[in-house]
C-alpha positions as CSV (number, residue, x, y, z in Angstrom):
1,M,235.6,44.9,119.7
2,A,234.8,47.1,116.9
3,D,233.5,50.8,118.2
4,P,229.5,50.7,117.7
5,G,230.0,54.6,116.2
6,T,232.4,53.1,113.2
7,D,229.7,50.9,112.3
8,N,228.7,53.2,109.8
9,P,231.3,55.9,108.9
10,S,229.2,57.4,106.2
11,S,226.3,58.3,108.9
12,R,227.9,61.1,110.3
13,S,229.4,62.9,107.1
14,E,226.0,62.8,105.0
15,S,223.8,63.6,107.6
16,P,224.5,67.2,108.2
17,S,224.5,67.5,104.4
18,Q,221.1,66.3,103.7
19,E,219.9,68.3,106.4
20,G,221.2,71.3,104.7
21,G,219.7,70.4,101.5
22,G,216.3,70.0,103.0
23,S,216.6,72.9,104.3
24,E,217.2,74.9,101.3
25,D,214.3,73.0,99.8
26,K,212.2,73.8,102.4
27,L,213.1,77.5,102.2
28,L,212.6,77.5,98.2
29,L,209.0,75.6,98.5
30,H,207.9,78.6,100.8
31,Q,209.4,81.1,98.5
32,R,207.5,80.4,95.8
33,L,204.3,80.1,97.4
34,A,205.1,83.4,99.0
35,I,205.7,85.0,95.2
36,R,202.5,83.0,94.2
37,E,200.4,84.6,97.0
38,L,201.6,88.3,96.0
39,I,200.7,87.9,92.5
40,D,197.0,85.7,92.9
41,T,196.1,88.3,95.5
42,E,197.2,91.2,93.2
43,D,195.4,90.0,90.3
44,S,192.1,89.4,92.2
45,Y,192.6,92.9,93.7
46,L,192.8,94.7,90.5
47,H,189.4,92.7,89.8
48,L,188.1,94.1,92.8
49,L,189.4,97.3,91.8
50,R,188.1,97.2,88.0
51,L,184.4,96.2,89.5
52,C,184.2,99.4,91.9
53,A,185.0,101.2,89.1
54,S,182.4,99.9,86.4
55,D,179.7,97.7,87.9
56,I,179.3,99.4,91.4
57,R,180.1,103.2,90.4
58,S,177.3,102.9,87.3
59,G,175.1,101.3,89.9
60,L,174.8,104.3,92.4
61,Q,174.3,107.3,89.7
62,Q,171.0,107.9,92.0
63,L,173.9,109.5,94.4
64,P,175.3,113.2,93.5
65,Q,178.0,113.3,91.5
66,G,179.8,115.0,94.2
67,D,179.8,112.0,96.8
68,L,180.9,109.5,93.6
69,D,183.9,111.9,93.4
70,I,184.7,111.6,97.4
71,L,183.5,107.6,97.7
72,F,185.7,106.8,94.8
73,S,188.3,109.3,94.5
74,N,191.3,108.6,92.2
75,I,190.3,105.0,92.0
76,N,191.0,104.9,88.3
77,D,194.8,106.1,88.9
78,I,195.2,103.4,91.1
79,I,193.8,101.1,88.5
80,Q,196.2,102.2,85.9
81,V,199.4,102.2,88.3
82,S,198.2,98.4,89.7
83,S,197.6,97.1,86.0
84,R,201.3,98.0,84.6
85,F,202.3,96.6,88.4
86,L,200.7,92.9,87.5
87,R,201.8,92.8,83.7
88,G,205.6,93.3,85.8
89,L,205.0,90.6,88.0
90,Q,203.2,87.8,85.9
91,E,206.5,88.5,83.0
92,T,208.7,87.7,86.1
93,A,207.5,84.1,85.6
94,S,209.1,83.2,82.5
95,Q,212.5,84.1,84.4
96,E,212.5,81.5,87.5
97,E,216.1,81.9,88.7
98,E,216.1,85.5,88.5
99,Q,212.6,85.8,89.3
100,V,213.0,86.9,92.9
101,Q,215.3,89.9,92.0
102,L,213.1,91.3,89.1
103,I,210.4,91.4,92.1
104,G,212.6,93.4,94.5
105,N,213.4,95.5,91.5
106,L,209.5,95.9,90.2
107,F,208.8,97.2,93.7
108,L,211.6,99.9,93.9
109,Q,210.6,101.1,90.6
110,F,206.9,101.7,91.1
111,H,207.3,102.8,94.9
112,E,207.0,106.2,94.3
113,E,204.3,105.8,92.1
114,F,202.5,103.5,94.7
115,E,202.8,106.8,97.1
116,Q,201.7,109.5,94.9
117,V,198.4,107.8,94.0
118,Y,197.5,106.3,97.2
119,K,198.3,109.1,99.4
120,V,195.4,111.0,97.7
121,Y,193.0,108.0,98.4
122,C,194.0,107.6,101.5
123,A,193.6,111.7,102.3
124,N,190.3,111.0,101.3
125,Y,189.1,108.3,102.9
126,D,187.6,109.7,106.2
127,Q,185.7,111.9,104.4
128,A,183.9,108.9,102.4
129,L,183.6,107.2,105.8
130,L,181.1,110.3,107.0
131,L,179.1,109.8,103.3
132,V,178.7,106.3,104.4
133,N,177.7,107.0,108.4
134,A,175.1,109.3,106.6
135,Y,173.8,107.3,104.0
136,R,172.6,104.7,107.0
137,K,170.7,107.0,108.7
138,E,168.1,106.4,105.4
139,P,167.0,103.5,105.2
140,E,165.7,103.1,102.2
141,L,168.6,104.8,100.3
142,Q,171.1,102.4,102.6
143,Q,169.0,99.0,101.6
144,E,169.8,100.1,97.9
145,I,173.1,100.6,98.3
146,Q,173.1,97.4,100.1
147,G,171.8,95.2,97.0
148,I,174.0,96.9,94.4
149,I,177.1,95.7,96.4
150,E,176.0,92.7,96.9
151,A,174.8,91.7,93.4
152,V,178.8,93.3,92.4
153,V,180.8,91.6,95.4
154,P,178.9,89.0,97.4
155,Q,181.9,88.2,99.8
156,A,181.0,92.2,101.2
157,G,178.4,90.9,103.3
158,P,176.8,93.5,105.8
159,S,179.5,95.9,105.8
160,G,178.5,96.8,102.0
161,L,180.3,100.0,101.4
162,S,182.7,100.2,103.8
163,F,184.2,96.8,102.6
164,V,184.9,98.2,98.9
165,L,186.3,101.5,99.9
166,V,189.0,99.8,102.4
167,I,190.3,97.4,99.9
168,P,193.0,100.1,98.8
169,L,194.0,100.9,102.4
170,Q,194.4,97.0,102.8
171,R,196.9,96.2,99.4
172,I,199.2,99.0,100.0
173,T,199.7,97.8,103.9
174,K,200.3,93.9,102.8
175,Y,202.7,95.1,100.1
176,P,205.6,95.3,102.9
177,L,204.4,92.0,104.4
178,L,204.3,90.1,101.3
179,L,207.9,91.5,100.3
180,Q,209.3,90.7,104.1
181,K,207.4,86.9,103.6
182,I,209.6,86.2,100.6
183,L,213.2,88.2,102.0
184,E,212.4,85.9,105.0
185,N,212.4,82.6,102.9
186,T,215.4,83.9,100.7
187,L,219.0,82.8,102.0
188,P,221.0,86.1,103.1
189,S,223.9,85.1,100.5
190,A,221.6,85.0,97.5
191,S,222.1,87.7,95.3
192,A,218.6,89.0,95.3
193,Y,218.5,89.1,99.1
194,P,220.0,93.0,99.3
195,V,217.6,93.8,96.6
196,L,214.2,92.4,98.7
197,Q,215.9,94.5,102.0
198,R,215.9,97.8,100.1
199,A,212.2,97.2,98.3
200,T,210.7,96.1,101.7
201,S,212.2,99.4,103.1
202,A,211.0,101.8,100.7
203,L,207.5,100.0,100.8
204,Q,207.6,101.1,104.3
205,D,208.4,104.4,103.7
206,V,205.9,104.5,101.2
207,N,203.3,103.2,104.1
208,S,204.8,105.9,106.6
209,N,205.0,108.8,104.1
210,I,201.1,108.3,103.5
211,N,200.6,108.5,107.0
212,E,202.3,111.7,107.6
213,Y,200.8,113.5,104.2
214,K,197.1,112.1,105.7
215,M,198.1,114.0,109.4
216,R,199.5,116.9,107.3
217,K,195.9,117.2,105.5
218,E,193.8,116.6,108.5
219,V,195.6,119.3,110.5
220,A,195.0,121.5,107.7
221,S,191.7,120.8,107.2
222,K,191.1,121.9,110.6
223,Y,192.1,125.4,109.8
224,T,190.8,125.6,106.0
225,K,187.1,126.0,107.1
226,V,185.5,129.4,106.8
227,E,183.1,130.0,110.0
228,Q,180.6,132.7,109.9
229,L,181.1,134.4,113.5
230,S,179.5,137.4,115.2
231,L,181.3,139.5,117.5
232,R,179.5,138.3,120.6
233,E,180.3,134.8,119.2
234,R,184.1,135.5,118.9
235,L,184.1,137.2,122.4
236,A,182.7,133.9,123.9
237,R,185.7,132.3,122.5
238,I,188.0,134.1,124.1
239,N,189.6,132.2,127.5
240,T,193.1,132.8,129.2
241,H,194.9,130.2,127.0
242,T,193.7,131.8,123.9
243,L,194.8,135.2,125.6
244,S,198.2,134.1,126.4
245,K,198.9,132.8,122.9
246,K,197.9,135.8,121.2
247,T,199.7,137.9,123.2
248,T,202.9,136.0,123.2
249,R,202.5,135.9,119.4
250,L,202.0,140.1,119.6
251,S,205.3,140.1,121.3
252,H,207.5,138.0,119.3
253,M,205.9,139.9,116.0
254,L,206.8,142.9,117.5
255,K,210.5,142.1,118.2
256,Q,210.6,140.7,114.4
257,E,209.3,144.6,113.2
258,A,212.0,146.1,115.7
259,G,214.6,143.4,114.3
260,L,215.6,141.9,117.0
261,V,214.3,138.4,115.9
262,P,215.4,138.0,111.9
263,R,212.3,136.6,109.7
264,Q,212.3,133.8,107.7
265,R,212.7,133.7,103.5
266,L,209.6,131.3,103.5
267,E,207.6,134.7,104.3
268,G,208.7,135.7,100.7
269,L,208.6,132.2,99.1
270,V,205.2,131.0,100.6
271,W,203.3,133.6,102.4
272,Q,203.8,136.7,99.6
273,P,203.2,134.3,96.5
274,L,199.7,132.1,98.0
275,C,198.2,135.9,99.5
276,S,197.8,136.8,95.5
277,L,195.4,133.7,95.4
278,A,193.6,135.2,99.0
279,S,190.6,136.4,97.1
280,V,189.5,133.5,95.3
281,L,191.0,130.5,97.8
282,V,189.3,131.3,101.0
283,G,190.6,127.8,102.1
284,P,194.2,128.4,101.2
285,Q,194.0,131.9,103.0
286,N,193.0,130.6,106.4
287,L,195.4,127.7,106.3
288,I,198.5,130.7,105.3
289,K,197.0,132.8,108.2
290,K,197.3,130.0,110.9
291,R,200.6,128.7,109.7
292,Q,201.9,132.5,110.8
293,D,200.7,132.3,113.7
294,K,201.6,128.7,114.5
295,L,205.3,129.9,113.2
296,L,205.7,132.5,116.6
297,D,204.5,129.6,118.6
298,F,207.1,127.6,116.9
299,E,210.1,130.0,117.2
300,R,209.4,131.2,120.8
301,V,209.6,127.2,121.2
302,E,212.9,127.0,119.6
303,E,214.4,129.8,121.6
304,K,213.3,128.2,124.7
305,L,214.1,124.4,123.9
306,L,217.9,126.4,123.1
307,E,218.2,127.8,126.2
308,A,216.6,125.8,128.9
309,G,217.0,122.2,126.8
310,T,213.1,120.8,127.8
311,I,209.5,121.7,126.6
312,T,206.2,120.7,127.9
313,Y,204.3,118.6,126.2
314,E,201.8,121.4,124.1
315,E,204.6,123.4,123.1
316,E,206.3,119.8,121.6
317,A,202.4,119.3,119.9
318,S,202.8,123.2,118.9
319,R,206.1,122.0,117.1
320,H,204.8,119.3,115.6
321,T,202.1,121.4,113.9
322,Y,203.8,124.3,112.2
323,Q,206.1,121.6,111.1
324,A,202.4,119.8,109.3
325,L,201.3,122.7,108.1
326,N,204.8,124.5,106.8
327,S,205.7,121.1,105.4
328,L,202.5,120.4,102.9
329,L,202.4,124.0,102.1
330,V,206.1,123.9,101.2
331,A,205.2,120.8,99.0
332,E,202.0,121.8,97.4
333,L,202.9,125.4,96.5
334,P,204.7,124.4,93.5
335,Q,201.5,122.8,92.0
336,L,199.2,125.4,92.9
337,N,201.2,128.2,91.2
338,Q,202.0,125.7,88.1
339,L,197.7,125.6,87.8
340,V,197.3,129.1,88.8
341,M,199.5,130.1,85.9
342,Q,197.6,127.5,83.4
343,W,194.5,128.9,84.7
344,L,195.4,132.5,83.8
345,G,196.9,132.1,80.5
346,Q,194.1,130.0,79.6
347,I,191.6,132.9,80.5
348,V,194.1,135.2,78.7
349,R,194.0,133.3,75.2
350,T,190.4,133.0,75.4
351,F,189.7,136.8,76.2
352,V,192.3,137.9,73.3
353,A,190.1,135.3,70.8
354,L,186.9,136.6,71.7
355,Q,187.9,140.3,71.6
356,K,189.3,139.4,68.0
357,D,186.5,137.5,67.0
358,L,183.9,140.6,68.4
359,A,186.5,142.9,66.1
360,D,185.3,140.8,63.2
361,Q,181.8,140.9,63.8
362,A,182.1,144.0,64.0
363,L,183.9,145.1,60.9
364,Q,181.5,142.8,59.0
365,K,178.2,144.6,60.3
366,A,179.6,147.8,59.6
367,E,180.7,147.4,56.2
368,S,177.3,145.7,55.7
369,S,175.7,148.6,57.1
370,M,177.1,151.5,55.5
371,A,176.4,149.9,52.0
372,Q,173.0,150.3,52.7
373,L,173.5,154.3,53.9
374,P,171.8,156.4,51.7
375,H,175.1,159.0,51.8
376,Q,177.5,156.4,51.0
377,H,178.5,158.3,48.1
378,I,179.5,161.4,49.8
379,S,183.0,162.7,50.2
380,E,184.2,162.4,53.8
381,P,184.2,166.7,54.5
382,D,181.0,166.8,53.4
383,F,179.4,163.7,55.6
384,R,181.2,165.1,58.6
385,K,179.6,168.3,58.6
386,L,175.9,167.0,57.6
387,L,176.3,164.8,60.8
388,E,177.2,167.7,63.0
389,D,174.4,169.6,62.0
390,T,172.3,167.2,62.9
391,L,173.7,166.5,66.3
392,D,173.4,170.2,66.8
393,R,169.7,170.0,65.9
394,T,169.1,167.4,68.2
395,S,171.5,168.2,70.9
396,G,168.9,170.0,73.1
397,Q,166.2,167.2,72.9
398,L,168.9,164.7,74.2
399,H,169.6,167.4,77.1
400,S,165.6,167.5,77.7
401,F,165.2,163.6,77.6
402,R,168.3,163.0,80.3
403,E,166.8,165.6,82.8
404,S,163.5,163.9,82.1
405,L,164.8,160.7,82.6
406,E,166.7,162.0,85.9
407,K,163.8,163.3,87.6
408,A,161.4,160.2,86.3
409,L,163.7,157.7,88.2
410,P,165.6,159.2,91.5
411,P,168.4,157.2,93.1
412,T,166.3,156.5,95.7
413,T,163.6,155.0,94.0
414,Q,163.4,151.5,92.5
415,P,161.3,149.9,90.4
416,L,158.4,147.3,91.5
417,L,159.1,144.1,89.9
418,P,156.0,142.5,87.6
419,G,153.7,140.1,88.4
420,S,154.4,140.7,92.4
421,E,151.3,142.3,93.1
422,R,149.5,139.5,94.8
423,Q,152.3,139.1,97.2
424,M,152.4,143.0,97.8
425,Q,148.8,142.8,98.4
426,A,149.0,139.9,101.0
427,L,151.6,141.7,102.5
428,L,149.9,144.7,102.9
429,S,146.3,143.4,104.2
430,R,148.3,141.2,106.7
431,Y,150.8,144.0,108.6
432,G,149.2,147.1,107.8
433,P,151.4,149.9,105.3
434,E,153.7,150.7,107.9
435,K,155.7,147.5,108.1
436,L,156.1,147.5,104.3
437,Y,160.0,148.0,103.6
438,Q,161.2,147.9,99.1
439,V,164.5,146.2,99.2
440,T,167.2,149.3,98.0
441,S,169.9,146.6,96.2
442,S,169.6,142.8,95.9
443,I,170.9,141.0,99.0
444,N,172.6,137.5,98.8
445,G,171.7,135.6,102.3
446,T,174.7,133.5,103.4
447,G,173.6,132.2,107.1
448,T,170.9,129.7,107.5
449,L,168.4,131.9,108.4
450,D,169.1,134.6,105.7
451,L,167.0,135.4,103.1
452,T,168.0,136.2,99.3
453,L,166.6,138.9,97.8
454,L,166.1,140.9,94.7
455,R,166.4,144.0,94.4
456,G,163.1,146.3,94.4
457,Q,161.3,143.5,96.5
458,I,159.0,144.3,98.9
459,V,158.5,142.4,102.3
460,A,156.9,143.2,105.6
461,L,158.5,144.2,108.6
462,L,158.3,141.7,111.8
463,Q,161.2,142.7,114.1
464,N,163.8,145.4,114.0
465,K,166.4,143.0,115.8
466,D,167.7,139.3,115.7
467,T,167.8,136.8,118.9
468,K,170.6,138.3,119.8
469,G,169.5,142.0,120.1
470,N,171.4,142.6,116.8
471,R,169.7,145.7,115.5
472,S,171.5,145.5,112.0
473,R,169.4,142.5,111.1
474,W,165.9,142.1,110.9
475,L,162.9,139.4,110.8
476,V,160.9,140.0,107.9
477,D,158.2,138.1,106.1
478,T,158.4,138.1,101.8
479,G,154.7,136.6,101.6
480,G,156.1,133.0,101.6
481,H,159.5,132.7,103.4
482,R,160.8,134.1,106.8
483,G,164.1,135.2,107.7
484,Y,166.9,137.9,108.0
485,V,168.2,140.7,105.9
486,P,170.4,143.7,106.5
487,A,168.4,146.6,107.9
488,G,171.0,148.8,105.8
489,K,169.4,147.3,102.3
490,L,165.8,148.8,103.0
491,Q,163.3,151.4,103.3
492,Q,160.2,152.2,103.8
493,Y,157.6,151.7,101.0
494,H,155.1,154.0,101.1
495,V,151.3,153.4,100.1
496,V,150.4,156.4,97.2
497,P,146.9,156.9,95.4
498,S,147.6,156.6,91.5
499,E,147.0,160.3,90.4
500,K,145.5,158.9,87.1
501,E,142.3,157.6,89.3
502,P,139.6,160.0,90.7
503,R,140.2,161.8,94.3
504,G,136.8,159.9,95.2
505,Q,138.8,156.7,94.9
506,V,141.7,157.0,96.9
507,G,140.5,155.0,99.7
508,L,139.5,152.4,97.5
509,L,143.1,152.2,96.1
510,E,144.4,152.0,99.6
511,D,142.3,149.3,100.7
512,S,143.1,147.3,97.4
513,G,146.8,147.5,98.2
514,L,147.9,149.0,95.0
515,L,151.7,150.2,95.7
516,T,153.5,153.0,93.5
517,P,157.0,154.4,94.4
518,E,156.8,157.3,96.9
519,P,158.2,160.1,94.0
520,T,154.7,161.1,92.2
521,Q,154.9,161.3,88.0
522,V,156.7,164.3,86.7
523,P,155.1,165.1,83.3
524,V,157.2,165.8,80.8
525,S,156.4,168.3,77.6
526,A,159.3,167.6,75.8
527,A,159.6,163.9,76.0
528,P,156.1,162.1,77.1
529,A,157.0,158.9,79.5
530,V,156.0,155.5,78.0
531,T,156.3,152.6,80.1
532,Q,158.6,149.2,79.4
533,V,159.6,145.7,80.5
534,V,163.1,145.0,80.8
535,A,165.2,142.1,82.3
536,A,166.7,143.3,85.2
537,Y,169.2,140.0,85.4
538,P,170.1,137.5,83.0
539,F,167.8,134.2,82.9
540,V,169.4,130.9,81.3
541,A,166.8,128.7,80.0
542,R,166.8,125.3,81.3
543,S,163.3,123.4,79.2
544,S,161.6,124.2,76.4
545,Y,159.0,126.0,78.1
546,E,162.0,128.9,79.4
547,V,163.0,131.3,77.3
548,S,166.5,132.7,78.3
549,L,167.3,136.9,78.9
550,Q,170.2,138.9,79.0
551,A,170.2,142.0,81.5
552,G,168.4,145.2,80.2
553,Q,166.6,142.9,77.2
554,H,162.9,144.7,76.3
555,V,160.5,141.9,76.8
556,K,156.8,141.9,76.3
557,I,154.6,140.4,78.6
558,L,152.1,138.0,77.7
559,E,150.5,137.1,80.8
560,A,152.0,137.6,84.2
561,Q,151.5,134.4,85.6
562,D,151.6,130.9,84.3
563,K,149.1,128.6,83.6
564,K,148.3,127.1,87.4
565,G,147.9,130.8,88.6
566,N,151.4,131.4,89.7
567,P,152.6,135.1,90.0
568,E,156.3,133.7,90.3
569,W,156.5,132.7,86.6
570,S,155.5,135.2,83.6
571,L,155.0,134.3,80.0
572,V,156.9,136.9,77.8
573,E,158.2,137.1,74.3
574,V,161.4,138.0,73.4
575,N,163.1,138.5,70.0
576,G,160.3,136.7,68.5
577,Q,160.5,133.5,70.9
578,R,158.1,132.7,73.5
579,G,158.3,131.4,76.9
580,Y,158.3,131.3,81.1
581,V,161.3,133.5,83.0
582,P,160.6,134.2,87.3
583,S,158.8,137.6,87.3
584,S,161.1,138.9,89.9
585,F,163.6,139.3,86.7
586,L,161.5,141.7,85.0
587,A,161.5,145.4,86.3
588,T,159.3,148.2,84.5
589,I,160.8,151.4,83.9
590,P,159.5,154.8,82.2
591,S,161.3,155.3,79.0
592,P,160.6,158.8,76.6
593,A,158.7,158.4,73.0
594,P,160.8,158.1,71.0
595,W,162.4,160.8,68.7
596,G,163.1,160.6,64.7
597,W,165.6,162.3,63.1
598,S,166.4,162.5,59.7
599,L,169.1,163.8,57.2
600,P,168.5,166.7,55.0
601,S,168.3,165.8,51.3
């Protein structure tokens, strides 16, 4: 009897090859499906990005421009890179045999661009989420935003704006997974296998670098915040931990100054260049200072690690903080220097161009004016002598005018602001003359409760200290607002009756609240004083109802109030143009009657 196993000799020889062929076909099928998923999802992703940049962003124009810049960050840069990447993926479809290898090379070609554009977007993502949470606290605004999102992207659902903003983050993290899926369905013996391995590893590194960059940004933002703290608040923050840290830093810094510990070259390469920008870049200045503090901690921990071989968890965190700050500064310093040089160069070029234009205009006006002079035909020596004789005759008048002007406007006296008489009368009747003070120089409030006041403004003193007992900050009332101002910029204002009124009307003037500066008017015989109104500060018109001013420009007041009787705005005429300007931008000053001088015939 024949062996049953030999009845079908071909059965055992053909079965393995059939199984191998079926396995390869299955791998090839799954590979094609993974490639199709990559291309289709990239197409859908790019379509959503374009909707965000066009329809959604244009529909949210009710939000401030600064909010839109944070929400959508550099989405246009991502669209540009993804468009070229999708075009490359679609072109690989025409070369089916080499498509897998072409896709791997395409990822290797774009991975650096992916890292550059996505790390900026991811770094701003947390700040964008803060805005989204802020919008949710305003029901009407949130409902309006939700309606816009659902109309453009119905699949967003109740997530709304959060669903849209997270799309780029999800895409960059999915690239390594899609590549890994293609790699798993590619034979190790295939020529495309090593290319796919490198591409997968490169995209994983891209995500790691983005996370590292985001972490550095978060660490840096912690130290770039500017806090206005009083001495008492700073003292309240001192504890044993901060004392220990600062004492250790001081000890290490003394070692450096004594030459016991060598300084790093980064002081010259990083610290000194950035210090030159500290006056205008407060955030980087704080970041660099914090980096110097963390450097002292880092060097101390390094010494301990070399000596003892182990360090604590807190010391390890201190090392990582310094490395993050230092890496961020080293990476961004060349870009910062390049931008500053471009900025400075543009300013210098603009300044030179303006100087040239000014010189050309002055020359043209001088030539046209010289042609109209009655003595243009006089020789230069004769004209020089004529001018010297005329100046000698008028020098006495000019000297007398200067002396009278200095007496009329002593340095401690500030001119009253036009249009503010009604406000001063209200303060006088409410608080009395002993509570009135005048602002000696303009004040720019920086705190929440600080006031911004103009030079010459009258206020009423409410309390000569703040809530913490600080007597250098006074609580005052402007007649409309209450807040704190520096005490050193206030001087007491005295109610003085006008000398032009009869003596019997002194009490009436004091009761009516008419205020004049403490120094009395000095009669000047050589230069009779008249009153003129000038612009104390420049003002740029914002509508056709307003008129622009330049500091020192002469102004004619037509009405010291607007049509509603508000004295904060005055109707003026400047160079033949009429319009409204803030009354606080105007100042009344005395000026001498003009002298005329003529050349002898």
